[in-house]
N, C-alpha and C positions, 0 to 999 in steps of 0.2 A: 469323803471320809465319814465313817459312822460317828454319830454323836455331834457332828458339826452343826452349829446353830444356823437355822435358815429363817428367812423372813416369813415364809409360809410353809407350814408342815401339818398334815392332818389326813383324815380319812373321809372319803365320799362314797355314799351308797348310790348305786344306779338302779332305780326301780321303774316299774311300769308294766303295762299289760304285755302279753306275748307279741313278738314280732314288731316291737316298736323301735328296734335298732340299737338296743343297749350294747349287745356284744360287738356289733359292727363298729360302733363308736369307739369302744375300748381298743379294738384291733387297729383302727385307723390312727388313733392318738398315739399308740405305742409303736406303730409301724412294724408290728409282728403279730402272729396269731397267739393270743392268750386265751381267747374264748372261741369255741366252735360256732359256726354260723350256717344255718340252712333256712330254706323258705318255710319250714314247718314250725308251728307254734311250740313254745316251751322246749326249745332245743337245749337251753341251759337248765341244768337240774340242781347244780351245787352253787354255792357262793364261790366266785372266782376272783382272786385279787390280782390287779395289775398295778404296777408301780411306775409313775411318771416323775421324772426328775429333771429339773433345769438348774441353772446357776444358783437361784435363791429360793427354790420352790420344790417341794416333794409332796405329792399327793398319792395316797394309796386308794385306788378305786376298787370297789367291790361290785362286780357284775352279778346280778341275782336272777333267779328264775322268774319268768313272766308270771304275774299274779293273775289267777283265774278262778272261777267258781266251779269248774268242771269236777265231776266226781270220779273221773278215771283213776283207778288205783288209789282209793280214798286216803290211805295212809301216806303213800308217796306224795300225792297232791297237797295234803295237809302239811307235810314236812317241807315241801318246796315253798309254800306260802309263808310258813313260819320262818324259814330261812331268810326270805326276802325282808320281812318286817323286822327280824332280829338285826339285820344288817343296818337298818335305819337307826335303831337304838344305839348301835355301836359306833356310829359315824358322827363326824362333826358337821356334815352337810349332806343333804339329799338332792340328787338330780332325778327329777320325775320326768320320764320320757313319754311322749305321746306321738303317735304316727299321724302326720298331717293328712295323709291320704284317707284315713278312716274317720277324720273329724268332720262333723256337720254342725258348725256353730249355731245355725238357725234352730237346731233341735236340742241344743244344750250339750251337756257332758254325757259321754257314754256310760253304760252301767258298770263296766269293769273299772274304768277310770275313776268313777265316783266311789266305788267300793274301796279302791286303794287310798284315795285322799281321805275318806272318812276314817280309815284305820291307820293313818300315819302315826298318830300318838307320840309325836316327838316335838320338842320345843326348839330343836335345832333349825337353822335356816334351810329352806328348800327352794331350789331353782326349777322353774318349769322349762323343759327343753322340748321344743316342737321340732321333730325330726322330719326328714325327707322334704325339705323346702325346695329341692331340685325337681320335685315331681308335681308341685302344685303352684298356683298363682300366689303372689305376695299377699293379696287380700285374704286368702284362706288362712294363712298363718297369722296374720294380724287379728282376724276375727277370732281365731282359736285362742290366742293369748288373752284377748279381752274377755271371752266367756269364762275361761279358767280363773282369771284374776277376780272375777265377780264371785266365784264360788269359794275360792280359798285364797288366803293372804300369802301368796308366794313372796319370797324375799327378792326375787328377780326372775327374769325370763330371758330366753335366748332361742333363736331360730337357727337350726343347723341342718347340714346334710352329713350324716355319719358316713355315707358312702364315699363322697368326694372331698370331705374335709371342710366344706364351707361352714363358717361360723365357729369352728372348733377353737381357734385362737381366742376369739371373743368370749367364748364360754370359759376358757381357762382364766382369762382376766377377771371374769365375774366371780369365779370360785375363789380367787385370791382375796377378793374384798371381804370374804366371810371366813377365811382361814388365817389364824394368827401364827406367830413365830413358834418354832419348835425344833427339835433335833432331827437330823437325817437318820431315818430308821432302817433304810435299806441301802446297799451299795449303789452308786449312781448308774452302774451298767446293768442292774437287775431290773427286769420288766415284770416278773411274776414270782410269787412264792409257792407256786404249785409244784408238787413232787413229780418226778419223771413218770411214775406209774399212772398218775392221774392224767397227765398230758397225753400219754399214749392211749389210754382207754377212751379219752375224749375224741382223739383223732379217728380212732376206729369207729366210734359211735357216730361221728359226723358222716363218715362214708356209708354207714348203714342207713342213716336217714336219707341220704341222697340216692341210694340205690333201691330202696324199698318203697312200698305203696304208702298212702296217706296215713293209714291206721296202724300198721304193724310196728313201726319204730317205737311207739310208746309202750309196746309190750316187750321191749328188749333192753338189756343192760349189759355192759361189758366189764369183765374183771380181768386183771393181769395176773397170771399164775407164775410167770417167770420173766425176769429181765437179767441177762447175764452176758458179759463180754466173752467172746471166744478166746481161748487160751493162746492161739497162734495166728489169728487173722484179725484184720480191722473189721470185725463183725459183731453187731449187737443182736443177740438171739432173744426173741420175744415170743412167749406163748400166751395167748389170750383166749378167754372163753366168752362166747356170746350166749347169754341166758335168754330163753324165750318162755312165755307164760303157758303155752299149750303145745301139744304134740303136733297139731296141724301147722304150726308156725315154723317148725324146724325145717320142713321141706321147702318152705318159701325162702327162708334165709339161705339155705344151701343152693337151691335152684337146680335145674336140670343138669345132671352130670357135674354138679358142683360149680356151675358157671357164675351164679350170683355171688357165692362166697368167694370165688376166685377174683371177681371184679372188685369186691370190697377190700380184699387183702392186697391186691395190686395197688389200688388207689391209696390205701393207708401206708403201705410200704414206701411208695414214691415220696409222699410228703414227709414221712419220718426220716428218710434218708437225707432230705434237704435240711431238716431241723438238726439232726445229729451229725451230719457230715461224714457218715460211714455207711457201709453196707448193712442192711437190716435183714435178718432172717426171721420172718414173721409166720407163725403157725396159728391158725384160727380154728377153734373148736366150737361146736354148737351144743348146748345142753338144755334140756327141758327142766325148768324150775317153775312149777305151777304157782301162779299168783305171787311171783317174786316181789311185786310191788307192795305186797301186804306183809312182808316178812322183815322184821326189824334187823335181824342179823345180817341179811344180805344188803339191806339199805346202808347199814353202817359200814359194811365192807367196801362199798363203792363211794364212801365219803360223807354220808349223812351223819350228823350228830344228833343223838336222841334228846339231850337236855338243852332246851333253849331258855328256860326260866332262870337258870342260875348263871347266865352269861353276864 
């Protein structure tokens, strides 16, 4: 019941470098896909909220883009980084994720991780989350925790595997220690506040990332032009446009005789049919939008907000 007073209610920002397992953690916790996941860095571009509710506890998690210093699409990257840091300011607690596989405690903290910690700029509690404990020896995770705690005064630490759920319950218990009472802000059966158009565009973008080469996905963005129920059938009709930054990329996305675009569409349609429980009529179009990642209007159309300072 909305407004019901809970023992623990608040907001948690999930931050960290690219591919540290932030989105996987959120999907595992909520047992549904809220944030897309691929092996490629910076798959998440927007702040994505996931809602976890138990009998006496509701926490709104904000999954954020991986923070990096790369200059690709300078405006896009700046906005993603600012998105991530703004989420920290808006939250009651921060979960700082690091990938145990990439940590070398004997060499200290990595450049990207150090950059994030140095720019946290929040007095709210922060929990160090060392992820992928299933892929390394226990000593590696213990040494990683020790090295980070020497560099920054974390409120707590936890070792998890976002992939198989190890340590997730323990992490929730530690979050409770730092979150006070408050009202239920979302219905108990709600797992995300994202609109359908955003979810659909993200699913399509995930299939793009999985189908294309290492570099091209970062030069693509997806917008939804139409979502409409059919007048006489259990059919959801969706028209989506894939924007590419250069003419040469259009052919790569479409593929020989449309095979690549067809595979992307088929994979997206199958998952969307599972999510919506009805037939999906998906039409994909490819449009050349030169240097789209430097255009404010298009970035705002796909969900980025321009003003961070006034939040």
